[in-house]
N, C-alpha and C positions, 0 to 999 in steps of 0.2 A: 476254668482258669488255664488249663493246658491248651484248650482249643483256641482261646483268645490269643495266647502267645504265638501259636502256629499261624493263626490268621494274620497277626501283626507282622510276623516274619515274611509271610507270603506277600502281604501288601508292600512291605519294604522292598522286596525283590522286584515287584512290578514297578514301584516308583523309581528304582535304580535303572531299570530297562527304559522306562519312559523318559527319565532325565537324560540318559545316554542318547536316545533318539533325538530329543530336542537339541542337545549340544551338537550332535552331528549335523542336524539341519541348519542350525545357526552358523556353524563353521562353513558349511557349503555355501550359504548365502553370502557370508563375509568374503569367501574366496572368489565368488562370482562377481560381486559388485564392488570390490575394493579397488579396481582399476590398477592393480599391480601386475607386472609381468609374471608369466607363469613360473619362472624360475625363482622369483622372489617370495612366493607364497610358501611358507613352511608346511611340510607334509605332516599330517597328524599321525602320531604313533598308533600302531594297531594294538589294541588292548584286548585281553580276553573278555568276551561278552557273554553274559548269562542269557542264553536263548530260551524261549518258551518250550521248544522241543526238548532240550536237555532237562528242563524242570519237570516235564511230563514223564520222561524216562526215569527220573528219580522216584516218582510215586508208584511206578509199576511194580518194583520188587516188594514194596510194603503191601500192596494190594494182593499180590501173589501169595505172600506169606500168610496173610489173613485168611484168604480163601483156602489155602492148604490146611491151616489150623482148623477151620470149620469142617472141612472134609474129614480130617482125621478124627475129630470129636464125634461126628455123625457115625463114622465107622465103628468107633468104640461103643457108642450107645447101641448100635445095631447088634454088635456081638454080645453085649451084656443082656439085651432083650432075648436074643436067641438062647443064651445059656440059662436064663431064668425060666424060659418056657419048657425047655427039655431037661432041666436039672431037677 
């Protein structure tokens, strides 16, 4: 259930990025073919965009923490095995 919610959230982000690209392309086409003078075409406001690169960077710390936890767990198991063999 948690995975499906994460997957839905990921799909929603992808849809937002895809929708933004389509809107930008449509705006560019409108500006090109509207036959209006360059000064009459309103400039589109720059909005913060969710980039794929930023999304990947968000996943890196989570993976790092998972790997760090696995490493610490393996170290603890190794110490326990050493103590049980020599104890």
